Steps between C-alpha positions, in 0.01 A plus 500: 500500500817309579714535811806332644435406861635330810200264517714187493297202622149361538488634856574850369229461236257397776587816698446737206186326365245658739632849420479450123169311508339778706578762233195504272686667212736202461363267233775237530851459636778243508847472655753278325705384799718286270621811315822645650334845506180361661291669230160626614251551216181693571203580279296783653247765412600857591762399757833682486837333544549708815171381650596139429843548653333642812276191524805274473681706764201464738549125471868540593655459155640720228427527130690701242369576153668264254677653202 
C-alpha cells in the first residue's frame, strides 16, 4: 500500500515507528522523506488502508491513499 503523508523528518519517523512496529500484521514499511509527497509504503498481511490510517493518526500524523 502507498500513502502520501505529513511525516516530514527523521523526528516524525521516530514518533510513528513505535506505532507501526507494534502492529504485527505489518511486514515492512518505509517513509521517503525526500519525496515531496512524503510517500509511505507499507507491506502488510490482512491490514486495511483504514486501519493503517488509524495507526498513523494515533501517532499524530495523516496518511492518504496514493493514486
